[in-house]
Wavefront OBJ file of the C-alpha trace (Angstrom):
o trace
v 7.008 -14.858 -12.246
v 3.338 -14.533 -11.448
v 1.181 -11.931 -13.095
v 0.764 -10.137 -9.767
v 4.423 -9.215 -9.568
v 4.435 -8.098 -13.165
v 1.548 -5.762 -12.406
v 3.178 -4.333 -9.322
v 6.560 -3.930 -10.960
v 5.115 -1.572 -13.523
v 3.888 0.766 -10.831
v 7.458 1.788 -9.978
v 8.934 5.180 -10.574
v 12.342 4.467 -12.122
v 14.026 7.672 -11.068
v 17.595 6.971 -10.002
v 18.624 10.548 -10.724
v 16.181 11.935 -8.187
v 16.647 9.169 -5.619
v 12.910 8.479 -5.479
v 12.257 4.762 -5.392
v 8.816 3.132 -5.568
v 5.230 4.173 -6.094
v 4.501 1.221 -3.821
v 6.294 2.884 -0.916
v 4.427 5.705 0.759
v 5.843 9.083 1.706
v 6.356 7.879 5.290
v 8.138 4.709 4.212
v 5.168 2.370 4.528
v 3.904 0.152 1.702
v 0.570 0.379 -0.120
v -0.857 -2.982 1.028
v -4.207 -2.574 -0.717
v -2.540 -2.761 -4.159
v -0.829 -6.005 -3.279
v -4.036 -7.380 -1.748
v -6.170 -6.528 -4.771
v -3.512 -7.805 -7.159
v -3.478 -11.142 -5.338
v -7.276 -11.440 -5.568
v -7.275 -10.717 -9.299
v -4.337 -12.988 -9.932
v -5.959 -15.919 -8.147
v -9.681 -15.606 -8.840
v -10.470 -13.593 -11.989
v -12.058 -15.991 -14.458
v -10.934 -14.459 -17.775
v -7.645 -13.299 -19.204
v -6.348 -9.989 -17.946
v -5.224 -7.162 -20.222
v -2.079 -6.616 -18.202
v -0.933 -3.446 -19.976
v -4.355 -1.844 -19.581
v -4.468 -2.698 -15.876
v -0.975 -1.327 -15.277
v -1.810 1.916 -17.081
v -5.098 2.268 -15.207
v -3.455 1.654 -11.819
v -0.679 4.159 -12.475
v -3.104 6.782 -13.808
v -5.373 6.343 -10.793
v -2.489 6.847 -8.359
v -1.513 10.126 -10.001
v -5.144 11.279 -10.264
v -5.595 10.598 -6.543
v -3.044 13.324 -5.786
v -5.830 15.802 -6.525
v -3.453 17.997 -8.525
v -4.891 19.103 -11.867
v -1.393 19.580 -13.305
v -0.021 16.094 -12.518
v -0.887 13.271 -14.889
v 0.139 9.864 -16.205
v 1.105 9.017 -19.798
v 1.228 5.658 -21.531
v 4.396 4.778 -23.429
v 2.876 6.005 -26.699
v 1.657 9.214 -25.105
v 5.087 9.817 -23.598
v 6.747 9.404 -27.004
v 4.388 12.009 -28.442
v 5.012 14.247 -25.418
v 8.788 14.231 -25.917
v 8.261 15.086 -29.589
v 6.105 18.069 -28.643
v 8.649 19.316 -26.125
v 11.335 19.143 -28.824
v 9.051 20.975 -31.275
v 9.854 18.246 -33.790
v 8.091 15.123 -35.012
v 7.927 12.687 -37.918
v 4.801 13.235 -39.988
v 3.392 15.122 -42.940
v 3.071 18.611 -41.425
v -0.633 19.297 -40.874
v -2.870 20.437 -38.018
v -6.187 18.602 -38.066
v -9.582 18.477 -36.390
v -12.301 15.833 -36.606
v -15.702 16.675 -38.033
v -19.051 15.369 -36.807
v -19.131 12.869 -39.713
v -15.790 11.412 -38.577
v -13.734 12.826 -41.415
v -10.777 15.161 -40.896
v -10.493 18.835 -41.766
v -6.997 20.115 -42.520
v -6.823 23.302 -40.443
v -3.211 24.272 -41.063
v -0.371 23.110 -43.310
v 3.237 23.616 -42.205
v 5.128 25.746 -44.735
v 7.772 23.735 -46.610
v 6.440 20.485 -45.076
v 5.597 17.262 -46.955
v 1.856 18.001 -47.089
v 2.468 21.434 -48.563
v 4.839 19.941 -51.140
v 2.147 17.412 -52.086
v -0.385 20.188 -52.700
v -2.564 19.776 -49.612
v -4.075 23.054 -48.407
v -5.988 24.245 -45.339
v -9.678 23.459 -45.694
v -9.182 20.133 -47.477
v -11.058 17.197 -45.953
v -9.333 13.833 -45.425
v -11.611 10.830 -45.947
v -9.283 7.810 -46.233
v -5.761 6.744 -45.257
v -4.009 4.018 -47.255
v -7.325 3.009 -48.778
v -9.204 2.755 -45.467
v -12.203 4.990 -44.876
v -11.659 6.851 -41.598
v -15.218 7.915 -40.724
v -15.565 5.291 -37.969
v -12.128 5.887 -36.397
v -11.258 8.223 -33.560
v -8.734 11.030 -33.891
v -5.867 9.170 -32.197
v -6.313 6.187 -34.519
v -6.210 8.442 -37.558
v -3.109 10.246 -36.312
v -1.416 6.885 -35.800
v -2.194 5.854 -39.378
v -0.925 9.122 -40.866
v 2.285 9.138 -38.868
v 4.994 6.527 -39.280
v 8.692 6.030 -39.882
v 10.649 8.752 -41.594
v 11.082 8.119 -45.321
v 7.938 5.993 -45.684
v 4.849 7.230 -47.535
v 1.148 7.407 -46.794
v -1.657 7.532 -49.367
v -4.428 9.984 -48.554
v -7.816 10.519 -50.116
v -9.121 14.065 -49.679
v -11.762 16.384 -51.042
v -11.441 20.052 -51.935
v -14.640 21.995 -52.496
v -16.431 18.652 -52.803
v -14.054 17.311 -55.466
v -12.098 14.170 -54.416
v -8.412 13.667 -55.072
v -5.656 11.319 -53.881
v -2.074 12.087 -53.024
v 0.993 10.188 -51.826
v 2.882 11.987 -49.052
v 6.334 11.147 -47.699
v 6.712 11.224 -43.936
v 9.587 13.451 -42.836
v 11.090 14.882 -39.685
v 9.485 18.274 -39.162
v 10.598 21.105 -36.920
v 7.593 23.202 -36.029
v 7.873 26.986 -36.016
v 7.983 28.075 -32.377
v 8.017 31.850 -32.796
v 7.414 34.110 -35.760
v 7.063 37.816 -36.435
v 5.215 40.118 -38.804
v 4.768 43.846 -39.200
v 1.393 45.461 -38.574
v 0.042 48.937 -39.167
v 1.647 51.840 -37.334
v 5.092 50.211 -37.309
v 3.967 47.673 -34.730
v 5.630 44.253 -34.725
v 3.634 41.119 -33.815
v 5.599 38.210 -32.303
v 3.617 34.972 -31.985
v 5.071 32.474 -29.483
v 3.529 29.001 -29.800
v 5.164 27.535 -26.674
v 8.223 27.903 -24.455
v 9.745 24.546 -25.350
v 12.932 23.862 -27.333
v 14.202 26.702 -29.552
v 11.670 29.197 -28.181
v 14.200 31.807 -27.009
v 16.298 31.516 -30.157
v 13.338 31.984 -32.501
v 11.633 34.652 -30.381
v 14.712 36.857 -30.131
v 15.404 36.410 -33.848
v 11.833 37.556 -34.593
v 12.221 40.567 -32.283
v 15.534 41.608 -33.862
v 14.084 41.198 -37.361
v 11.056 43.360 -36.586
v 13.146 46.080 -34.987
v 15.388 45.973 -38.059
v 12.270 46.557 -40.164
v 11.448 49.679 -38.157
v 9.116 48.373 -35.463
v 8.419 51.052 -32.857
v 6.313 48.807 -30.635
v 5.952 45.066 -30.066
v 2.986 42.806 -29.379
v 3.749 39.360 -27.972
v 0.986 36.845 -28.655
v 0.973 34.012 -26.089
v -2.692 33.080 -26.500
v -3.105 29.292 -26.543
v 0.517 29.002 -25.372
v 0.707 26.059 -22.907
v 4.045 27.093 -21.365
v 7.262 25.091 -21.437
v 10.818 25.319 -20.160
v 11.798 27.900 -17.562
v 15.212 28.366 -19.165
v 13.622 29.451 -22.447
v 11.356 31.927 -20.632
v 14.226 33.406 -18.617
v 16.391 33.973 -21.712
v 13.642 36.022 -23.336
v 12.829 38.010 -20.186
v 16.527 38.730 -19.614
v 16.716 40.209 -23.120
v 13.616 42.357 -22.646
v 13.825 43.532 -19.018
v 16.276 45.617 -16.972
v 18.287 44.401 -13.997
v 16.237 42.654 -11.340
v 14.404 39.416 -10.489
v 12.705 37.627 -13.367
v 11.281 34.476 -11.876
v 10.936 32.882 -8.455
v 10.417 29.203 -7.657
v 10.209 26.946 -4.601
v 10.719 23.190 -5.022
v 9.356 20.231 -3.033
v 12.227 20.533 -0.526
v 11.397 24.181 0.149
v 14.444 25.403 -1.754
v 13.860 28.837 -3.264
v 15.639 30.097 -6.367
v 15.477 33.448 -8.139
v 16.498 34.058 -11.748
v 17.932 37.519 -12.339
v 18.248 39.824 -15.328
v 21.257 41.934 -16.212
v 21.071 45.686 -16.854
v 20.711 45.453 -20.630
v 17.116 45.651 -21.833
v 14.917 46.499 -24.790
v 13.387 49.940 -24.447
v 10.299 49.834 -26.636
v 6.539 49.931 -25.910
v 5.134 46.405 -25.561
v 1.845 44.576 -25.172
v 1.085 40.924 -24.402
v -1.954 39.038 -25.699
v -3.320 36.381 -23.311
v -6.471 34.275 -22.994
v -7.942 31.378 -21.034
v -5.569 28.943 -22.744
v -2.382 30.811 -21.814
v -0.716 28.666 -19.170
v 2.355 28.502 -16.959
v 5.376 30.150 -18.614
v 3.030 32.121 -20.894
v 1.313 33.599 -17.844
v 4.568 34.394 -16.076
v 5.912 36.002 -19.244
v 2.995 38.413 -19.271
v 3.186 38.910 -15.497
v 6.884 39.825 -15.551
v 6.501 42.389 -18.331
v 3.465 43.843 -16.562
v 5.124 44.078 -13.127
v 8.090 45.914 -14.646
v 5.634 48.364 -16.194
v 6.834 47.836 -19.750
v 3.832 46.018 -21.246
v 0.058 46.264 -21.396
v -1.869 43.002 -21.002
v -4.671 42.580 -23.544
v -7.240 39.807 -24.082
v -8.991 37.515 -21.637
v -8.192 36.279 -18.087
v -5.798 33.336 -17.832
v -6.296 30.142 -15.821
v -3.569 30.415 -13.195
v -1.026 27.593 -13.383
v 1.476 28.205 -10.613
v 2.974 24.705 -10.229
v 5.855 23.302 -12.234
v 6.247 19.667 -13.171
v 8.925 17.108 -13.994
v 8.294 14.015 -16.093
v 9.546 10.730 -14.601
v 9.941 7.968 -17.156
v 8.965 4.513 -15.923
v 10.483 1.152 -16.811
v 7.967 0.304 -19.566
v 8.373 3.622 -21.390
v 5.375 5.271 -19.763
v 5.799 8.323 -17.537
v 4.322 10.308 -14.686
v 4.333 14.091 -14.828
v 4.345 15.284 -11.225
v 4.159 18.773 -9.745
v 7.393 19.271 -7.814
v 7.318 22.978 -7.023
v 5.642 26.370 -7.257
v 6.359 29.474 -9.329
v 5.976 33.131 -8.427
v 6.246 36.376 -10.393
v 9.241 38.742 -9.986
v 7.319 40.464 -7.167
v 6.675 37.135 -5.444
v 3.020 36.812 -6.464
v 1.541 33.342 -6.960
v -0.758 32.949 -9.970
v -2.171 29.605 -8.837
v -5.913 29.451 -9.574
v -5.863 33.241 -10.015
v -4.089 33.898 -13.290
v -3.758 37.248 -14.989
v -6.468 39.844 -15.513
v -5.738 41.874 -18.647
v -5.418 45.659 -18.439
v -7.637 45.774 -21.529
v -10.332 43.085 -21.502
v -11.442 41.998 -24.977
v -13.898 39.102 -25.049
v -14.482 37.165 -28.291
v -17.159 34.712 -29.383
v -16.539 30.979 -29.692
v -16.001 31.043 -33.459
v -13.472 33.878 -33.237
v -11.711 32.065 -30.402
v -11.417 28.967 -32.598
v -10.193 30.976 -35.590
v -7.466 32.541 -33.463
v -6.408 29.076 -32.278
v -6.073 27.719 -35.818
v -4.389 30.871 -37.102
v -7.107 31.536 -39.690
v -7.947 35.057 -38.484
v -5.941 37.916 -40.015
v -4.519 40.368 -37.439
v -6.545 43.149 -39.076
v -9.730 41.215 -38.188
v -8.592 40.078 -34.739
v -10.227 42.348 -32.114
v -7.636 41.506 -29.475
v -4.704 42.288 -31.757
v -6.349 45.535 -32.811
v -6.917 46.501 -29.172
v -3.219 45.939 -28.490
v -2.242 47.987 -31.551
v -4.446 50.843 -30.368
v -2.965 50.664 -26.865
v 0.582 50.915 -28.206
v -0.242 53.764 -30.570
v -1.852 55.660 -27.671
v 1.342 55.298 -25.625
v 3.519 56.920 -28.275
l 1 2 3 4 5 6 7 8 9 10 11 12 13 14 15 16 17 18 19 20 21 22 23 24 25 26 27 28 29 30 31 32 33 34 35 36 37 38 39 40 41 42 43 44 45 46 47 48 49 50 51 52 53 54 55 56 57 58 59 60 61 62 63 64 65 66 67 68 69 70 71 72 73 74 75 76 77 78 79 80 81 82 83 84 85 86 87 88 89 90 91 92 93 94 95 96 97 98 99 100 101 102 103 104 105 106 107 108 109 110 111 112 113 114 115 116 117 118 119 120 121 122 123 124 125 126 127 128 129 130 131 132 133 134 135 136 137 138 139 140 141 142 143 144 145 146 147 148 149 150 151 152 153 154 155 156 157 158 159 160 161 162 163 164 165 166 167 168 169 170 171 172 173 174 175 176 177 178 179 180 181 182 183 184 185 186 187 188 189 190 191 192 193 194 195 196 197 198 199 200 201 202 203 204 205 206 207 208 209 210 211 212 213 214 215 216 217 218 219 220 221 222 223 224 225 226 227 228 229 230 231 232 233 234 235 236 237 238 239 240 241 242 243 244 245 246 247 248 249 250 251 252 253 254 255 256 257 258 259 260 261 262 263 264 265 266 267 268 269 270 271 272 273 274 275 276 277 278 279 280 281 282 283 284 285 286 287 288 289 290 291 292 293 294 295 296 297 298 299 300 301 302 303 304 305 306 307 308 309 310 311 312 313 314 315 316 317 318 319 320 321 322 323 324 325 326 327 328 329 330 331 332 333 334 335 336 337 338 339 340 341 342 343 344 345 346 347 348 349 350 351 352 353 354 355 356 357 358 359 360 361 362 363 364 365 366 367 368 369 370 371 372 373 374 375 376 377 378 379 380 381 382 383
């Protein structure tokens, strides 16, 4: 089969479940002749060898980008594998959060408790300089991640420095479940619940944290959804149903115009609440704050959110890549769209860039976090 047909075949959306057929067939049933025309020109006349995979990925990405929707995007096969791991809140690795320095080396920002890196003695602040004997200064972040990760049960040799002193350690790669939600008690009998995302296990871990804090005597709750990118609607609805009284929780309209409304039962949690948000609170995180605010049970604290009012579905393609496409719109319980509007906090607390980064990496104690302290004060004033 000629290269042309191989190229075109990879620009198919293999979605039998949704009865959508080909990217090469337009919405009105007509073909995209320009793709076939250009493919024929390249196939016949281009003088050098073609990187077929790169061309397929570029063509697919360009088609999705041309939709003009900031929330729709294309993923290569490798990116889709990593995406499914994130959605499951589980991955095979050593259990660290990293960032790349200007010199190309890697700073360990966070170490997962009870993970392989922690067991090997790696701590936050250590600097990684080599992986399996290879200096990493000239590599990009994705290349370094690929070297550190691998098959479960295998090991990776790392060279690091701590306070300028080098050391080496062998770390076993293991399957790691990331903590999705956690709780801690603050001053004034206020409980802080941090929700990382609304993906797998979010509701289970969030409600467990809430129950634990109330059992410890919490008289008010702060939900921290700053830097929370959103996730599954079903996880969001379970939490809102637990917290809110009878009524609508979430409204959505899909690409066919079908509207659905998720409802709450009469049981609810009667306790003062606040929700922390910022410019990196998206989607389900925004609608979580919006629902609690519209029911009048929570004060919003922090910085304005972005306003992501579309929901997406990922469609896996035949080569393992995928397209994430917006297929509908969300609204708050009162029917308000947050698209490109977002939430404006009741109590606006701006922070500088360094503080913002420290909050993201979890290196700022709640006692030193101005947004947390503003929420604590708001709850204490309500009592």
